[in-house]
N, C-alpha and C positions, 0 to 999 in steps of 0.2 A: 319947574315941577318934576323937567326927567330926569333932573340930578338928584330930587329928593327922593324917587323913590327908587333912583339905583342904588342910592344911599341907605336907606332902608332896607332895600333889598340883601344888602352887600353886609349891612352890618346884624342882621336877622338870621342870616343863613346857616352861620354856624349852631344856632340851637334849634332851629328847625331842622335842620341834616340829622340831627342828634335824637332830637326826639321821633323823627321818620323813623331811623334807621335801629336804635335801640331794639332789642331784643333780651331781655334777660333769662336763660335758658336752666333756671334753677331747675334743681331733684330735690326731695321734692318741691312739687309744681303748689306755688301757695296758692292758698282759695280764692282768693283777691287779691290782681295785682291791675293800678293801672296808672300809666305813664302820662308826665306830665312834660312841659315846657324846659329845656336848658337842661343843665347838668350843675354839679358841683364840684368843684377842685378839691382836694387836700393838699396840705402845707405842713411844713414844720410851724408854722404857729398858728394850725388851728387850734380851738381849746376845747378843754376835754370836760364837762358838768358832766359829774353822775352822783345823782342823791345815794344819802348815806347804805340803803340795804342791797345798793347793786356793785359798793363799791373793791367786794371781791371778787365779781365778776372780769375787772379790767383786763386784769393778764392777760384774757383771752384772744384781744385786740393785736396783741403783737403775732396773732398768728395771720394778719389781715397782710398782703404784701406790699412790704416795704412803706407801713406805715408809720411817721413819725408828728407827734402832736406836742403840746404844750403839757405838762404834766396837770395830771387828773384833779380837778377840785371837788371836792367836796358843796353836795349844794341841801342846805334844807329848807329853803324858801327861794320861789324861782321870781327872779325881778326881770328887771327890760335886757338885763346884760346877757341874757341867758337864751335871748333867742337868735341864737347863732351857735355855729362849732357844733360838735358830735356834744348829744343831750341825752343820758340815759336815764330817763322821768320816771317815778311812780305813775300809772295811769288814775286817774281818777275819772268819778261818777257821771261828767260830762264826757267822757273819753266814751264811754258804752261799749266797752271790751268786756267779752266774759275773763271768767280768771285763768284762762287756758289759753286766750288768745294773747298778742302781742300788735304793735303797732307800728311799723319803718315808716320815715318820711322823710323821699329825700329832694330836697330843693336849692334854689342860688344859695338859702343861708344855712344847710349845712346838713346834718342829718339827726334827726329828733326817734327817740324810739321809746315808745310807752310799754309797759307791762305791767302787770299786775303781782309778778313775784317773780324772786330767782329764775325758779325754774324758765317761765316762759321768759325773761329777758334774755336768757341762755341762749334759747333759740333764735332769739331775733338776731341775736349778734351771732351766731352761727351762720343767719343766713346771708347778714352781712358781710362775712368773711369769703361766705361762695361767691358772693357777688364779685368781693374782690379778685376772686381766684379766676374767676371766668374772663374777667377786662383785660384787653392787651392793654391796655392803662389803668390800673388801679386806683390810679391818684385824680381819674376824672371819671365820677356816677354819675351816670342818667337818673335826671327827675324821678321817681315815682314814689308811691305811696302803695306799700304792701299791707293787709291785715289776714293774720294765717292763724290757723289753728289744728292742731292734730285731728282726725277723725277716730284713732284709738291711743289709750293709755298705756298699750304697752306694745312695745316694738323692736322686737327681739333678734337680736343673733346671736348664733350657740358656735362652740368651739370645741370639738376635742383633741385634750391634749396626752391622751392616756395610751390610743394606737400608737404614737408619735408626739414625741417631746415637744412645745413650742418655747424657743429662750422667750425671755421676760420683755425683750427690748423687740421684738416681734407683736407681743399681748400688746402693746402700751399702741404700736403703731397699727395694729387694728380694731385697735379703741379709738383712737385720733380719727380713721376715715369712718368709723361709725357715728363718731359724734355728727362728724360735717355733714353725713347724711340723716340724721335726726331718729338715729336707733338711741333707743334709752335704756335698753336690757341687755347686759352681756351674760350670756350662760356657758361658764366654766365646765365642763364635762372634767373633774378632775381625777377620779378613777372609772377602773374599770378592769375587765380580765387580763389586760395588756401591760399594765402598768399603774401602780399609784403613785400622786403626784402633787400631793401635799404634806408637807414638817406636821407630824403630831406626837407630841414629845412623850405623851404616855406609851407608844407603842413607835420604837424606834426601828422594828425591823420594815414596818410599812416603806421606811424612804432609803434602809442601808440594802437589802435585799429585794423587796416586793414593787421598788422603783426600778427595778436592774435587771432585763433580758437576756438571753444568749444571743441574738439574732436583730439587728437594723431593722431590716424589711421585717413589717408587718405580715407579711405573709408566710414568708421562710420561716420565720419562726413559730407561725400557727400550724405548721407543716413539716415541723422537727423537733417534735419535742413537747413545747409551750414550758420550758424552764426558763426558772429566774436564777440568777445569781448574784453574788455579792457586790456592790458596789467596790470598783478598783481592782476588777478582775478584768484580765486583759481583754476578753470578749465583751462584757457588759455595754450592754446601751440602754439608754433613759435618761434619767432625772429626773428630779423634784422641784417646788418651789420653796422656798424656806419661809417659816411664817413673815419674818422683816420683808424678803421681797412681796409676801402677801397683803402687808399693811401698807406697801408702798405703795400698789397696785391698787389697792381698793381707793385710797385718797385721789391720788392720778386719776382715775377713772369718774372718782364722786365729781373734782374740778371739770370734768366736760360733761357733767349732767349723765353719767352714763350708773346704775344700778349693778353691781356684780353681784350673779346668783349662782352660788357655787352645787354641783352635783357629787355626792357621795351613794353611791351604787348601794341598792338593798331591795330586796335580799339576793335578785340573781348580779351575773356579771360580777364576780368577785370571786373571781381563781386566783387573783395575787396576794387581798388576805388569807385566802384558805389555805395557800402556800405554806405561807409563812406564820400561820395561826391555825392548824391544822382542826387544835381541838374544837374549831367554832361548825365545825361543818356535820353531818351528819356520820360521815364513815371514820372520822377522826384522823383520816391517810390523805397526807397529800397530796396535790395533783389531782383529787379523786373527782370531784367535784367543782361548782364556780356557785353554790346556791347557800347561803347561811342555814343552819339548824334551828328552826322556827321554837321545835321542842326544847331548845337551851336556854337555861334565864342568860348564861353567860356571853349569850349572841348581845341580849341588850343592855348588858351593863358595858361594853366595847362599841356598841353603837349610839347608845346615850354619852359614854367617855368621850367617842369623835366629837359628836356632835359641839358635847361643852366647848371645846376646841378651836371647830367651827365659828363658833358663835361668836365667838370673843373678837373675831379675823373676819366677820362677813356682818356689818350691818343690815342687810338686805332682809326687806320680812318677808321674802322666800327665800327657802333652804328646798334643794330640788333632792330625791331621794332615790329616783329610779324609778323604781319598779317593775321593769319590765322584762318578759323573754325568759321568767324564769322556769327551771326546767323542775317538773315536781317529781319525781320519782322518787330521789333518794327521801325525800318527805314519807310518798307511799310507806317506805320500808322501813325508815326509822321510829324505831319505839320510844320515843321521846316525842318524836312529832305527835305518833298516833295517840301518846296518852294526853297530851295539850287538846289534841283535837277530842276527844273523850269528854275530857276535864270540861271543856268549854264548851261543847254540843255544837261543834262545827260539822257542816253538812259534808265536807269536801277539800280537798287540796288550795282550790281557790277561795275557801273562806277563812283557810289555817293563814296561805298569804296576808288575807285583807286584816285579818289577827293582828299579823306582826307590824304591818304600814300605819295600824292603828295607835300602835303602841309608841312610836315613832309620831306620828299624830300628834297625838296627845301629847305626848313628853313638849313638841316643840311649841305649842299653844300655849301651853302651862309657861314658856319663855317670854312670849309674845311674839311668836313667829309662825307660821303660815307654812304648810309642806307643800310642793308639788310634784306630780308623778304623772309617768309617763300612761296614756289611758288603760294598761290593766289593771292599774288601781282600782277601776270600778268594777274589779271583777271581783264577786262577793260581799259586795257593801261596801262605803264609803262614808266618813266622817265628814260632819256638815261642812267645817272650814277649808278642807282641802282643797287644790287647787287642778284642772287634770291639763293635761297635753297632749293634743288629740294630733297622735299618729303615724295610725293606722287607715286611715283615710280622715275622712270626717265623720263618719256616726260614732265614734264615741264622744265624740266634742259638743254633738248634737243631744244624746242623750244624756251628758252630765251638763248642758246649758238649762234641758227643759227639767234635769230633776232639782236646778234651783244651785249649783255650784260653776263658779268663776271657770272661764278654758280659756286656755291660750292653743290657737289652730297654727297646726307643726306638720300637716299631711306631707307623705314621701312623695307625690306628685301633686304639686308643683316644689315645694317647698325642700326637700334632701337635697344639698346643693354637691352632694358626693355624686350625684349622679351627671351622666354624659351631658352636656350641654349645645352638643353639637354631633355631626354623625360620627360613630365612636370607631368606626375601621378609621380616621384620621387623628384620634386622641390620645394621650396616653391611659393607659389602664388605668379604669376607675371601678369604684364595686359594682355597678349594672345603672337599670335603671337608664331614660332619657326627660331630661328637664331642661325645654328651653327658654332662654329671658321672656319672648314674650308670651312664654309658659304661663309664669311667676307672675308678667304683669297681669295678666288676666284673672288672676284670681281674688276670690271676694273672700274675704275671712266669716262675713255672716253668710252662713250654709241653709241651704232650703230646709227645712225641716225643724228649724229653729221658732217656736211659737215666738209672735211678735212681743210678748208682753217677755221674754227671758233673751232676747239680743243683747241687753245690757251686763249679761255674764260675760259677752266672749267680751276679753278685754284685748283682744289683738292677733297680730300672728309672728313666727319667728320658722329662721332659715336655721337648719343643722348641717353642721360641716362634720361629718365622720373620717375621721383622718388613714383609715386602713391603707388607703392610697397615696396618701398625701405626705410623703415621707419628711420633706421640708417646707419651711413658709412660702416659699416662692408658689408652691403648688397649691397650698391654701388660699392666698390669692389669686391663683389662677382659675379657682373652682369657684370662689367666691364673686370675683366683679367680672361683669361689670351684673351678673345676675341682683345682686342683693342692693344695689340702685333703682333696681323695678318695684324690690321688697320695700323700700322706702319708702315710695310713691303709694303703695299699697297701705301701708300705715298708717301714713300721712294725711292723704290728699282724698278730699269729698269722693265717694263713688262716681257721682254724676261731673265733677271734675276731672276726671282721666281720661284717655284719649292715646290708645297703643300709638298710632300715627304720629300723635303732638310729643309722646315721649321719645320716640326711636329720632325726632328731629332734635330734639333738647339732648337727647344722650350723646352725638356726636361730637358736642364741645367739650362733654367730661371726662374725653379718653386724653384728650390735652393735659387736663388735669390729673389726670392718674398716671398720667407719667411723670407729671411734676412732683407727686407725692411718689413714686417710684413705685408704681403698683404694677406686678407682676400680671396686671388681666389679659384676661382671655382678647383675643383679636378678634374681630367678626371677619367669615370667611369667605371667601371668594368663591367655594365651590358653589354651582347651581345646583338648586333643590328642584326638585319635579311635583307636581300635584296632579292625578289623572283623574277624572271624574268619565264615568261610564255610564253610558244612554243605552239602555239595554231597548227601547223602545223605534231609535232607530240605528242601533248597532255600531256606534263612533265611539271617541273617547275626546273629550275636551283635556286639552292637555296646558297648563299654569305652569310657569318658568320664574324662579326668584336667586338669591341670597341672601345674605345675612348683610350687605352694602345698601347703603339709603337709596343708590341709585343704580343698579348693578346696570350692564352693559354685554348681552347676553346675543352669543348667533349661534344658531340651532339648521340641523341640514334633516330633511327624512328619507335620502337614497342611499344612507350608509357610509357615506360619506365624512370625514373628520370635519365638523368646524371654523373655518377661519372667517377675515376679515369683510371676504366676499359673499359669505354665506348669509343667509337672511336673517336679518335684525330679529330680537325678541320686545313685541310693544305689547301685546294682548295674548288672550290667550288663545291656543291652536287646536281649532276643533278636525280628527281625522277620520278617516274611515278606513277603514282593512286592517289586517296585520303587521304589521313594519316597527323599525327601531329608530328613534328620533334621537339625534347627538346633538349636545347643547356644550356650550363653554363660554366663562366668561374674558371678557375681553379689558386690557389698561392699554388705553392709544392703540397701537397696533401687535402689543403682543398677548398672548394668551396666556392668564392668569389663574387657571383651574384645571383640574383635570377635567375628559369629556364625561358629561354625565351621559350615559346610553338609557332609555325609556325605550322597554319595548311596550308594545303593544299588541296583545294578543284578542285576534274575535276568532274564537275555536268554536269545535262541534259540540261542548259541553256545557256552553252557559245557558243557565237556565234549567240545567238537567235536574232531579231531584236526583240527592245522595242519598244514599241507607248505609248508614255505621251498623259493622256486625262488631264493631270497640269506641266504645262512645269517647267523645272527649270528658278533658279531666279540667276546671276549674277556669278554661277560658273558653265562652264557647265560641265568642265573637259574632258572629250573625246567622250562628246556629244552623239547620236544615242546607242553607243558600251559601253559605260564606263559602265553598269551593270553590261554586258554581257561579258565580255573582259577576264574574266579569271583573274584579275589583283587590288589586294586589295589598297587601302591608307595607307599611312603611320601615323606620329605624325602629321602633317602638314594637313588643309583644302586647301589650296596651292600646294598642289603636284602635282595638275591635274588628280588624279583618284578620290576625293568627288565630289561627285554634291549636289548640292546646291539648294536648295526646298525653299520659304519661304508661298508657297500654302501647303495646305494637298495633298500629294502624292497619285498620282493616276494616275498605269500605269500599262501595260499589256504585257505577250507574246504569242505568236501563234506556237504553235509547231506544226502545217500546218498537225499535225496529231491527234489522242486520244493517248495519251504516260501517264504510269502509276507515280500517285505522293505520294510521299512517305513523305517529309519531303518540305517546302518550310521558306528561311530565308533571310535575310535583315543583314546587318551590321550597326552600326549605333552611333555617334558621338556624346559626349554633353560637353562643353565648354560653362557656362555662360555668362562668361565675352563680349565676344563681340558676345551672345545673339545664344548661337548654344544649341538646346535642342533633348533628343530625345524624339519620339514621343509617343501620349497618348495610341493609341491603332495600332495594326497591323494586319488586317487583310486580311484573304485569301479566294479568293473567284475562282471558276471552271466555268467554258462553254465550252459546247460542239458546238455551235454555234457565238458565239463574241455576242448575245446580251442577252441571259438569264445566269445572274448569280447566284451562289448559294454560298453564304458563307461558310464556312467547317469549319472556325477557328478565334479567336483573342487570340491575345498577349497583353496584358496590362500591362502599364509599374507604376512599384513604385518608381523607383529611386528620388532621392532628386534631386528638380531643384534649390536649393539654392547653395548646393555642388558646388565650384569653379572649383574642381577639375577635368581635361580633363579627359573622360573616354569615353569606347567601348563599347558597346553591340549587341551581337548577339539576335536579334530577329527571333525566330525560333518556327516555328510550325510542332511538329510532329504528324504526322496523327497516328491517334491509328491500322488502316487499310487503303493500301493503295485505294487509288480513281485517277479514268479514269476523263479524261479531253484535252481537245485540248487547250482551251485558261488557262491561269493562272493572274491573277489580282492581284496587292497588293493595299489599301488603307491604307497610313496611316496617322493619325490623328495631326494637328498642334497645339496644345491648350495654348503651351506658346506663337503665333504667331512670333516664332523667325525664325533663320531657320532649315532646318530639311539638313542635310550631311549623304548620305548611298553612298556606295562606290560598291556593288557588291548583284545582284541576283543569292541566291544559292538555286538550285531546284534539289532533289536525286527524 
């Protein structure tokens, strides 16, 4: 009996251990996954049975690592011999699968995949491929049943190839990775002021000149004349895609289940067109404006001719025409635009733009297509069939959905992947903003404010990659991944099945996969991040420490010394009283692998005092009157509701309601020149006993370089040689750059 038990245990152990240890870290997470006992081993004798409707999908299986099977055998009617091997079968009524759902069953007999149509079968095969890529031994697959379908039908990624041209080989690679993570729409931004990228046979100068500029870096070109030159000139930088290349890419993407949506900008962002065809502008002068002349009939002749060629290349139902950020000042002065405005009884230039958009919308609808535009197309009215991409926050999307328009959500925060993804001080220059992967993952594309009956108009979400600061495809990869994986799950997996901690755990396995795919993804940082919560009732701070690592090892000190492996190890948030500096760093074995994070905690005299504003804040109220004395400092982003923004020189004061001894006065400022945020030129401190007569007690002058694009923080601190008495403390900070001044706390000791 004992021998029988031993035999059973030895015989069953491999199957039980596989079942107990298996964990498929798929991204996006399937909505239903049940593990079974045992596994299935692939071999070169594994049969492959395919129903006729799915035969065109079998080439996809070549992406499964080292897969060798017998040649595919077409199946018209299922019989007993089809109960083993790999089987791609049409779902039947008994399977109870929705039209957009698939089921994968892996057991000892093989792999059975059932789906209603090619689209869902393709999704199932991509899931199977990902399973193989994630296995140490892809020839042995765990027993599992997966039943899955997408939450949204639109799952998009965008790529701007105007600011920097990207080679076709990379665009294919981009599509490969998109497909693996179940994106199904590629928004190809082909035209913009920095270069035209699509061959249009009727207008050859678009690619012989408007596709080539004088400088490689967008920033250099932008600040040095913004000129275009002929292809072949010594300094010409740019490129374009031939119509043959486009057809090749469209077919390639279609095999992966991805629809390519082309974007042809109108009426703005068209400097490159008007440089070579200036007669389509209001002024008739090259390089004088970026907007087409709406009042010129030749404008619409040009656009319709361009669209006719675009439609022959792209079978997509959707065609994107931009519609954003048009400068209307030329229209206001243009006789042709004003005549059209009067003729059509248009109220303003917004309605004039809407008129132009409608012309293209009606033209596309007559050709059986649908127009997509950025949310500015809502201004002045919109035709019934148009779809809106909501990028300036969610408000445009909410308005459009409630008006019955289909909407694709792509708000700047958190879906502009040209934003910094970690501490900007550690990163290559980007356009600005701050969007972390956890912010992306936390996004829900159905915003509050959309009526329940209109939620159906939210088609899905898309991330945008604008390439002003991405001169190479390697930098595009760095900015896109792994944030795109978070969006993949946002778009696919049901909201109730999503968990950040679970996703972060699964993501660890995908770094190896991205390495195998030769993706230059952003590596998670060891740098320590701190969050401080101030408790005004007990005048203390709770400090939480973390990093982008899954299980960081962090040591810290509170006595001003550098942390070492002999310092206190961080395990839980720490509550501290009094003013001090906590210093923390990450360690790997015995080595420190991050810079030291200094967390300055100030319990100062001004906390809780009312701040009076002689110059008001502008656009960024933060916590309004309590911002500067709430004991809480801002983080890395000026959008975090702790940074208060001013466009005028700062002039504020505090009334202590009695004379106080003043030893030092300080304010912390941010500088980020990209969006126009600068340190003050001077920081003056004044004291008064009556609130009327002030005496200046000191000044701090800024000498920091205003041209340095890096994010910087600086404490402007005036330490008095000896303490002074005063009831009122006034701060005046100048604004010589006429940009934004951002400050978070007024610290007085």
